[in-house]
N, C-alpha and C positions, 0 to 999 in steps of 0.2 A: 417611409421605411417602417418596417416592423420590427417588435423586439422579440425576440426568441429567448427561450428559458432554457438552459442546456444543464445538464448535471455532466461536471468534470471529474476525473480520476482523483481520487483521492489517494494522498502517499502516504507509505508506512515504513518503519523500520523493524526487523526483527532482531533481537538482542539476546544475548547470553551472560550470565553471570559467573564467569569463571573461578574467580576467587572465594565465590560463597557470601562476598559482602556487597554492599550497595553498588558499586561500579561496573557498570556495563558494558558490554564490547559491540558492536554492529557487526551482526554477521551477514546481514542481507538487506536489501531496499527493494519495495515492491508498491504496485498502485493497484487501488479497486478501482474496477471500471465501473459505468453507469448501470450495468446489468448485475452487478454484485460478484462477478468472478473477478479472479486477481491473478497478478504476474509478479512474479519476485526472480531477483537476480543475487546470488550469493556474493560478498565484496570481492573474492577470489576468482571470481567467474567460472568456479567449478560447477555451480549447479542452477538451472534456470526451471523454476515452475510455473505451471500454468492449473490455477487450482478454480473449482466453482466457486468458492469463496477463501478471504482472505487467513480466515483463523485456518483453513486446511493448509495453508503456506508456513504456519507455526510448527505443524506437525513435520512437515517435508525437511526444515532446518532447525529441529529442534530448539527451537529459539521462542523467546515472548514476542506477541506483536504490541508495537508502541504507534499510536497514530501520529501523524506528523501535523495533517489537516483536521479542521475543526470537521464535526457531525456531518454537515451538511453538502459541501461538496459543489452546491448550486454555485452558479455566477449568470447572470444574464447579459448576452451579447447584442449589439446592434447589428442588424443586416438588414440584406433586402431580400424580398419572398422568391 
């Protein structure tokens, strides 16, 4: 068996602060793909965005990006060649 080192998508949430205080509301979820592009879907299923970067999804949803996963997004999987 060989070990493959794969980069898995990183998850993020897009949030707004509707009352101007610290309580945030999630307006969309998304993933950053291994090539750096991203896909996001609004909570109410009204908007799907395919972007060249996760930061661009912020602009489309008028929200702040919050990473759910760590910075690496790497995982090692065992498999056969």
